[in-house]
MARVEXDO-128581 format. One record per residue (C-alpha): residue number from 1; residue in one letter; x negated, z negated, y. Coordinates in steps of 0.2 Angstrom, whole numbers, plus 2048, in hexadecimal, padded with zeros to 3 digits. Each point is the difference from the previous one (the first is absolute). Layout:
! residues N
+-----+------+-----+-----+-----+
!  nr ! rest !  xx !  zz !  yy !
+-----+------+-----+-----+-----+
! NUM !    a !   X !   Z !   Y !
...
+-----+------+-----+-----+-----+
//
This chain:
! residues 333
+-----+------+-----+-----+-----+
!  nr ! rest !  xx !  zz !  yy !
+-----+------+-----+-----+-----+
!   1 !    m ! 800 ! 800 ! 7FF !
!   2 !    n ! 7F9 ! 804 ! 813 !
!   3 !    s ! 7FD ! 7F3 ! 80B !
!   4 !    p ! 80C ! 802 ! 810 !
!   5 !    i ! 7FA ! 806 ! 811 !
!   6 !    a ! 7FE ! 7F5 ! 80E !
!   7 !    a ! 7FE ! 802 ! 813 !
!   8 !    f ! 7FB ! 7F6 ! 80E !
!   9 !    a ! 80C ! 800 ! 80E !
!  10 !    l ! 7F7 ! 7F6 ! 80F !
!  11 !    e ! 7FC ! 802 ! 811 !
!  12 !    d ! 7ED ! 804 ! 800 !
!  13 !    e ! 7F6 ! 804 ! 7F1 !
!  14 !    a ! 7F3 ! 7F4 ! 806 !
!  15 !    l ! 80C ! 7F2 ! 7F9 !
!  16 !    i ! 7FD ! 806 ! 7EF !
!  17 !    p ! 7EE ! 7F8 ! 7FE !
!  18 !    q ! 806 ! 7F0 ! 80B !
!  19 !    l ! 80D ! 7FD ! 7F4 !
!  20 !    f ! 7FA ! 806 ! 7EE !
!  21 !    t ! 7EC ! 7FD ! 7FB !
!  22 !    p ! 7F7 ! 80D ! 7F6 !
!  23 !    q ! 805 ! 7F5 ! 7F0 !
!  24 !    a ! 812 ! 800 ! 804 !
!  25 !    l ! 800 ! 813 ! 803 !
!  26 !    t ! 7F7 ! 802 ! 7F0 !
!  27 !    r ! 80D ! 7F6 ! 7F8 !
!  28 !    l ! 80E ! 80A ! 809 !
!  29 !    r ! 7FA ! 810 ! 7FB !
!  30 !    a ! 800 ! 7FA ! 7EE !
!  31 !    l ! 812 ! 7FD ! 802 !
!  32 !    v ! 806 ! 80F ! 809 !
!  33 !    r ! 7FB ! 812 ! 806 !
!  34 !    l ! 7FE ! 7FB ! 811 !
!  35 !    d ! 802 ! 80C ! 80F !
!  36 !    e ! 7F2 ! 7FC ! 80C !
!  37 !    r ! 808 ! 807 ! 810 !
!  38 !    p ! 80B ! 7F2 ! 808 !
!  39 !    i ! 812 ! 805 ! 805 !
!  40 !    a ! 800 ! 7FB ! 813 !
!  41 !    p ! 80E ! 804 ! 80C !
!  42 !    a ! 7F7 ! 80D ! 809 !
!  43 !    d ! 7FB ! 809 ! 7F2 !
!  44 !    p ! 80C ! 809 ! 7F8 !
!  45 !    g ! 7F4 ! 80B ! 7F4 !
!  46 !    a ! 7FC ! 7F1 ! 7F8 !
!  47 !    l ! 812 ! 7FD ! 7FC !
!  48 !    r ! 802 ! 810 ! 7F8 !
!  49 !    a ! 7F1 ! 7FE ! 7F6 !
!  50 !    a ! 808 ! 7F1 ! 7F9 !
!  51 !    t ! 810 ! 806 ! 7FB !
!  52 !    d ! 7FD ! 7FB ! 7EF !
!  53 !    a ! 7FB ! 7EE ! 802 !
!  54 !    e ! 809 ! 7F2 ! 7F5 !
!  55 !    i ! 7F9 ! 7F2 ! 808 !
!  56 !    l ! 7FC ! 7FC ! 813 !
!  57 !    i ! 7F4 ! 7F5 ! 806 !
!  58 !    t ! 804 ! 7FB ! 811 !
!  59 !    g ! 7F9 ! 7F4 ! 80F !
!  60 !    w ! 800 ! 7FF ! 812 !
!  61 !    g ! 806 ! 80F ! 809 !
!  62 !    a ! 809 ! 807 ! 7F0 !
!  63 !    p ! 80C ! 80D ! 804 !
!  64 !    a ! 812 ! 7F9 ! 7FF !
!  65 !    l ! 808 ! 805 ! 7EF !
!  66 !    d ! 810 ! 808 ! 807 !
!  67 !    a ! 809 ! 80E ! 7F7 !
!  68 !    g ! 7F5 ! 80E ! 807 !
!  69 !    m ! 7F1 ! 7F8 ! 7FA !
!  70 !    l ! 808 ! 7FD ! 7EF !
!  71 !    d ! 807 ! 811 ! 7FE !
!  72 !    a ! 7ED ! 806 ! 801 !
!  73 !    l ! 7FB ! 7F3 ! 7F3 !
!  74 !    p ! 80D ! 805 ! 7F2 !
!  75 !    r ! 7F8 ! 7F7 ! 7F2 !
!  76 !    l ! 7FA ! 7F0 ! 808 !
!  77 !    r ! 804 ! 7F1 ! 7F6 !
!  78 !    a ! 7F7 ! 7F1 ! 808 !
!  79 !    v ! 7FA ! 7FA ! 80F !
!  80 !    f ! 7F2 ! 7F5 ! 804 !
!  81 !    h ! 7FC ! 7F9 ! 80F !
!  82 !    a ! 7EF ! 7F9 ! 804 !
!  83 !    a ! 807 ! 7F5 ! 80F !
!  84 !    g ! 80C ! 7F2 ! 803 !
!  85 !    t ! 813 ! 805 ! 806 !
!  86 !    v ! 807 ! 810 ! 7F8 !
!  87 !    k ! 80F ! 800 ! 80E !
!  88 !    r ! 7FA ! 80C ! 80A !
!  89 !    i ! 7FD ! 80E ! 7F2 !
!  90 !    v ! 80E ! 7FE ! 7F4 !
!  91 !    s ! 811 ! 808 ! 803 !
!  92 !    p ! 811 ! 800 ! 7F8 !
!  93 !    e ! 7FD ! 811 ! 7F8 !
!  94 !    l ! 7F0 ! 7FA ! 7F7 !
!  95 !    w ! 80B ! 7F1 ! 7F8 !
!  96 !    e ! 80E ! 80E ! 7FD !
!  97 !    r ! 7F2 ! 809 ! 7F5 !
!  98 !    g ! 7FB ! 7F2 ! 7F6 !
!  99 !    i ! 7EF ! 800 ! 806 !
! 100 !    r ! 7F8 ! 7F0 ! 7FD !
! 101 !    v ! 7F7 ! 7F7 ! 80C !
! 102 !    s ! 7F0 ! 7F3 ! 800 !
! 103 !    s ! 7F8 ! 7F6 ! 80E !
! 104 !    s ! 7EF ! 7F6 ! 803 !
! 105 !    a ! 808 ! 7F3 ! 80A !
! 106 !    d ! 7FB ! 7F4 ! 7F2 !
! 107 !    a ! 7EE ! 804 ! 804 !
! 108 !    n ! 801 ! 800 ! 811 !
! 109 !    a ! 808 ! 7F0 ! 801 !
! 110 !    v ! 7F0 ! 7F8 ! 7FB !
! 111 !    p ! 7F8 ! 802 ! 811 !
! 112 !    v ! 80E ! 7FA ! 80B !
! 113 !    a ! 801 ! 7F1 ! 7F5 !
! 114 !    e ! 7EE ! 7FD ! 801 !
! 115 !    y ! 801 ! 803 ! 814 !
! 116 !    t ! 810 ! 7F3 ! 801 !
! 117 !    l ! 7F7 ! 7F2 ! 7F6 !
! 118 !    a ! 7F0 ! 802 ! 80A !
! 119 !    m ! 80A ! 7FF ! 811 !
! 120 !    i ! 80A ! 7F0 ! 7F8 !
! 121 !    l ! 7F0 ! 7F8 ! 7FD !
! 122 !    l ! 7F7 ! 804 ! 810 !
! 123 !    s ! 812 ! 7FC ! 809 !
! 124 !    a ! 801 ! 7EF ! 7F9 !
! 125 !    k ! 7EF ! 7FC ! 805 !
! 126 !    s ! 803 ! 805 ! 811 !
! 127 !    a ! 7F1 ! 80B ! 7FF !
! 128 !    l ! 808 ! 810 ! 808 !
! 129 !    a ! 805 ! 7F5 ! 80F !
! 130 !    s ! 7EF ! 7F6 ! 7FF !
! 131 !    a ! 7F5 ! 811 ! 802 !
! 132 !    d ! 80C ! 807 ! 80E !
! 133 !    a ! 7FC ! 7F0 ! 809 !
! 134 !    y ! 7EE ! 800 ! 7FC !
! 135 !    r ! 7FE ! 812 ! 807 !
! 136 !    r ! 809 ! 7FA ! 810 !
! 137 !    v ! 7F9 ! 7F1 ! 804 !
! 138 !    q ! 7EF ! 801 ! 7F8 !
! 139 !    d ! 7FF ! 7EC ! 7FD !
! 140 !    m ! 801 ! 7FB ! 7ED !
! 141 !    s ! 808 ! 7EE ! 804 !
! 142 !    l ! 80E ! 807 ! 80A !
! 143 !    a ! 803 ! 80E ! 7F2 !
! 144 !    r ! 801 ! 7F7 ! 7F2 !
! 145 !    p ! 811 ! 7FC ! 7F9 !
! 146 !    r ! 80A ! 7F0 ! 804 !
! 147 !    g ! 80E ! 7F8 ! 7F6 !
! 148 !    d ! 806 ! 803 ! 7EF !
! 149 !    v ! 7F7 ! 80F ! 7FA !
! 150 !    g ! 7FD ! 805 ! 7EE !
! 151 !    a ! 809 ! 808 ! 7F3 !
! 152 !    f ! 802 ! 7EF ! 7F5 !
! 153 !    g ! 813 ! 7FD ! 7FD !
! 154 !    i ! 806 ! 80D ! 80C !
! 155 !    t ! 80F ! 80A ! 7FC !
! 156 !    v ! 801 ! 813 ! 800 !
! 157 !    g ! 80F ! 809 ! 800 !
! 158 !    i ! 801 ! 812 ! 7FA !
! 159 !    v ! 80E ! 80A ! 805 !
! 160 !    g ! 802 ! 80E ! 7F2 !
! 161 !    a ! 7FD ! 800 ! 7EF !
! 162 !    s ! 7FA ! 810 ! 7FF !
! 163 !    r ! 7F0 ! 807 ! 7F6 !
! 164 !    i ! 7F5 ! 7F9 ! 80E !
! 165 !    g ! 80A ! 7F1 ! 803 !
! 166 !    r ! 7FD ! 7FB ! 7EE !
! 167 !    r ! 7EF ! 803 ! 7FF !
! 168 !    v ! 7FE ! 7F5 ! 810 !
! 169 !    l ! 809 ! 7F2 ! 7F7 !
! 170 !    d ! 7F5 ! 803 ! 7F1 !
! 171 !    l ! 7F0 ! 800 ! 80A !
! 172 !    l ! 806 ! 7F0 ! 809 !
! 173 !    r ! 802 ! 7F7 ! 7EF !
! 174 !    p ! 7EE ! 7F8 ! 7FF !
! 175 !    f ! 800 ! 7F9 ! 811 !
! 176 !    d ! 808 ! 7EE ! 807 !
! 177 !    i ! 80F ! 80A ! 807 !
! 178 !    a ! 812 ! 7FF ! 7FE !
! 179 !    t ! 809 ! 811 ! 801 !
! 180 !    v ! 814 ! 803 ! 803 !
! 181 !    l ! 808 ! 811 ! 7FF !
! 182 !    y ! 80E ! 809 ! 808 !
! 183 !    d ! 808 ! 80F ! 7F7 !
! 184 !    p ! 811 ! 803 ! 7FF !
! 185 !    s ! 7FF ! 80A ! 7F0 !
! 186 !    l ! 7F9 ! 7F2 ! 7F5 !
! 187 !    s ! 807 ! 7EF ! 7F9 !
! 188 !    a ! 7F8 ! 7EF ! 800 !
! 189 !    v ! 7FC ! 803 ! 7EE !
! 190 !    d ! 7F6 ! 811 ! 804 !
! 191 !    a ! 7F7 ! 7F7 ! 80E !
! 192 !    a ! 7FC ! 7F1 ! 7F6 !
! 193 !    a ! 7F8 ! 80D ! 7F2 !
! 194 !    l ! 7F6 ! 807 ! 80F !
! 195 !    g ! 7F8 ! 7EE ! 802 !
! 196 !    t ! 80A ! 7FC ! 811 !
! 197 !    t ! 811 ! 7FA ! 808 !
! 198 !    l ! 80D ! 80B ! 806 !
! 199 !    v ! 807 ! 7FC ! 812 !
! 200 !    s ! 80A ! 806 ! 80C !
! 201 !    l ! 7F7 ! 80C ! 80E !
! 202 !    p ! 804 ! 7F0 ! 80E !
! 203 !    d ! 7F9 ! 7F3 ! 7F4 !
! 204 !    l ! 7F1 ! 80A ! 7FB !
! 205 !    l ! 7FD ! 802 ! 814 !
! 206 !    r ! 802 ! 7EE ! 803 !
! 207 !    v ! 7F4 ! 7F9 ! 7F4 !
! 208 !    s ! 7F2 ! 80D ! 7FD !
! 209 !    d ! 7EF ! 7FE ! 80A !
! 210 !    i ! 7FF ! 812 ! 7FD !
! 211 !    v ! 80B ! 80E ! 7FD !
! 212 !    s ! 7FB ! 810 ! 7F7 !
! 213 !    l ! 80C ! 80F ! 801 !
! 214 !    h ! 800 ! 80C ! 7F0 !
! 215 !    a ! 812 ! 807 ! 801 !
! 216 !    p ! 805 ! 812 ! 800 !
! 217 !    s ! 805 ! 80B ! 811 !
! 218 !    l ! 813 ! 800 ! 7FD !
! 219 !    p ! 810 ! 800 ! 80B !
! 220 !    a ! 802 ! 7EE ! 7FA !
! 221 !    t ! 7EE ! 7FA ! 804 !
! 222 !    y ! 800 ! 808 ! 811 !
! 223 !    r ! 7F9 ! 7F3 ! 80D !
! 224 !    m ! 805 ! 7F3 ! 7F3 !
! 225 !    l ! 7F6 ! 7F5 ! 80B !
! 226 !    g ! 807 ! 7FF ! 811 !
! 227 !    a ! 7FE ! 7F3 ! 80E !
! 228 !    a ! 80B ! 7F5 ! 7F6 !
! 229 !    e ! 7F7 ! 7FF ! 7F0 !
! 230 !    l ! 7EF ! 800 ! 809 !
! 231 !    a ! 805 ! 7F2 ! 809 !
! 232 !    t ! 804 ! 7F6 ! 7F0 !
! 233 !    m ! 7EE ! 802 ! 7FB !
! 234 !    r ! 7F7 ! 7EE ! 802 !
! 235 !    d ! 7F3 ! 7FF ! 80F !
! 236 !    g ! 7F0 ! 806 ! 7FC !
! 237 !    a ! 806 ! 80C ! 7F1 !
! 238 !    t ! 7F7 ! 811 ! 7FD !
! 239 !    l ! 80A ! 80F ! 7FC !
! 240 !    i ! 7F8 ! 80E ! 7F6 !
! 241 !    n ! 808 ! 811 ! 7FE !
! 242 !    t ! 7F7 ! 80C ! 7F5 !
! 243 !    a ! 812 ! 808 ! 7FC !
! 244 !    r ! 808 ! 80A ! 80D !
! 245 !    g ! 7FF ! 7FD ! 813 !
! 246 !    s ! 813 ! 802 ! 7FF !
! 247 !    l ! 804 ! 7F1 ! 7F7 !
! 248 !    v ! 7FC ! 7F6 ! 812 !
! 249 !    d ! 807 ! 801 ! 812 !
! 250 !    t ! 7F0 ! 803 ! 808 !
! 251 !    d ! 805 ! 7FA ! 811 !
! 252 !    a ! 806 ! 7F0 ! 7F9 !
! 253 !    l ! 7EE ! 7FE ! 7F6 !
! 254 !    v ! 7F8 ! 804 ! 810 !
! 255 !    a ! 80B ! 7F2 ! 80A !
! 256 !    e ! 7FB ! 7F3 ! 7F2 !
! 257 !    l ! 7EE ! 805 ! 801 !
! 258 !    t ! 7FF ! 7FF ! 813 !
! 259 !    t ! 806 ! 7ED ! 7FE !
! 260 !    g ! 7F2 ! 7FD ! 7F5 !
! 261 !    r ! 80D ! 7F8 ! 7F3 !
! 262 !    l ! 7FD ! 80E ! 7F3 !
! 263 !    r ! 7F2 ! 809 ! 7F8 !
! 264 !    a ! 800 ! 811 ! 7F9 !
! 265 !    v ! 7F5 ! 80C ! 7F4 !
! 266 !    l ! 807 ! 810 ! 801 !
! 267 !    d ! 7FA ! 810 ! 7F6 !
! 268 !    v ! 810 ! 80A ! 805 !
! 269 !    t ! 80B ! 7FF ! 810 !
! 270 !    d ! 80E ! 809 ! 808 !
! 271 !    p ! 7FD ! 80B ! 807 !
! 272 !    e ! 7F3 ! 807 ! 7F7 !
! 273 !    p ! 7F2 ! 805 ! 805 !
! 274 !    l ! 801 ! 7F4 ! 80F !
! 275 !    p ! 7FE ! 809 ! 810 !
! 276 !    a ! 7F2 ! 7FC ! 80C !
! 277 !    g ! 803 ! 7F1 ! 80B !
! 278 !    h ! 810 ! 7F9 ! 7F5 !
! 279 !    p ! 801 ! 7EE ! 801 !
! 280 !    l ! 7FA ! 7FB ! 7EF !
! 281 !    f ! 7EF ! 805 ! 805 !
! 282 !    s ! 7FF ! 7F4 ! 80D !
! 283 !    a ! 80B ! 7F1 ! 7F7 !
! 284 !    p ! 7F8 ! 7F0 ! 7FC !
! 285 !    g ! 7FF ! 7FA ! 7EF !
! 286 !    v ! 802 ! 811 ! 7F7 !
! 287 !    t ! 7F2 ! 808 ! 7F4 !
! 288 !    l ! 806 ! 814 ! 800 !
! 289 !    t ! 7F7 ! 80B ! 7F3 !
! 290 !    p ! 803 ! 813 ! 7FF !
! 291 !    h ! 809 ! 802 ! 7F0 !
! 292 !    i ! 7F3 ! 7FC ! 7F4 !
! 293 !    a ! 807 ! 7F5 ! 7F2 !
! 294 !    g ! 804 ! 80E ! 7F5 !
! 295 !    s ! 7F4 ! 80A ! 7F8 !
! 296 !    l ! 7F1 ! 807 ! 808 !
! 297 !    g ! 7EE ! 806 ! 7FB !
! 298 !    n ! 7FC ! 7FC ! 7EF !
! 299 !    e ! 811 ! 7F7 ! 7FD !
! 300 !    l ! 808 ! 811 ! 7FF !
! 301 !    r ! 7F6 ! 803 ! 7F0 !
! 302 !    r ! 80D ! 7F2 ! 7F8 !
! 303 !    m ! 80E ! 80C ! 805 !
! 304 !    g ! 7F8 ! 80F ! 7F8 !
! 305 !    s ! 7FC ! 7F7 ! 7EF !
! 306 !    q ! 811 ! 7F9 ! 7FF !
! 307 !    t ! 806 ! 812 ! 803 !
! 308 !    v ! 7F5 ! 807 ! 7F1 !
! 309 !    d ! 806 ! 7F0 ! 7F6 !
! 310 !    e ! 812 ! 806 ! 803 !
! 311 !    i ! 7FE ! 812 ! 7FC !
! 312 !    e ! 7F8 ! 7FC ! 7F0 !
! 313 !    r ! 80E ! 7F5 ! 7FB !
! 314 !    f ! 80C ! 80F ! 804 !
! 315 !    v ! 7F6 ! 80E ! 7F8 !
! 316 !    t ! 7FD ! 7F6 ! 7F0 !
! 317 !    t ! 810 ! 7F5 ! 7FD !
! 318 !    g ! 80D ! 806 ! 80E !
! 319 !    s ! 802 ! 7F0 ! 808 !
! 320 !    l ! 7FD ! 7FA ! 811 !
! 321 !    g ! 7F8 ! 7ED ! 805 !
! 322 !    f ! 804 ! 803 ! 813 !
! 323 !    e ! 80F ! 80B ! 801 !
! 324 !    v ! 80B ! 800 ! 80E !
! 325 !    r ! 813 ! 804 ! 7FE !
! 326 !    h ! 80C ! 806 ! 80D !
! 327 !    r ! 809 ! 7EF ! 800 !
! 328 !    d ! 7EF ! 7F8 ! 804 !
! 329 !    l ! 800 ! 808 ! 812 !
! 330 !    a ! 80D ! 7F3 ! 807 !
! 331 !    t ! 7F5 ! 7F1 ! 7FE !
! 332 !    i ! 7ED ! 806 ! 7FF !
! 333 !    a ! 7F6 ! 803 ! 80E !
+-----+------+-----+-----+-----+
//
């Protein structure tokens, strides 16, 4: 039996070696007949050349798999997304045609959870605030944190038991840190199985020293933390957002930061990117990073490796370990 034909659909051919090591590409070529010319939105010739593709390997900048694209790929059976969310590229026609979809969101969750853990520990120690103060006042004694700093016995609230939220809960287990969880899709028994306690969002905000957001961007989660919710957070608490900027009312957060009552670590914002001169750049008590929590640099290779593993599973057994189904779109990022 001939190996299936596979093609890349990416924004830029340069992404291929960033995602796939030479060893991963060797494994891939042993599993499929690989069309090495990526299908890009601006290259219709590559699409015509890939008309026999049964497997499509997508990533950042991949074209939307709408009816026109799918008509040009009549033999397509499965899409393997070497990135996180598939929402931008999937279409109703794809599901109607029975084409299966797999995502590397699980692999992409790893660095986001690692970033979150690092920021939780640094925030608990007031390391970020102390670094800012030390640079500003250039006096060690004045910059050292005061009061009840440290991670011993603090409470961290996790909003959303997503892949990332669950990984953060796992990473926090070795520390002397209590956790609480808000996720309306889970029961108390489900939360206990994750090693945490299920609470309402208001209760989570009231008891947490650090609140970390891991909920998807959905109509129901738009600005789930507005002025009233932020006001519920305890004095001196830190908000960490690695999910989506739209979960937080930016103006309300800026107001809280300006008073000095809250701190924040924001890897995502609303709007994104922030325009020059936005109040968040000058707000006290905020650490801004330019959307770096997800896979970058050598972390991209984890997604490539998982993609090859998934293609091997599909080619040899017909199964998928990280399948995305149409019904999942309502609840995933």
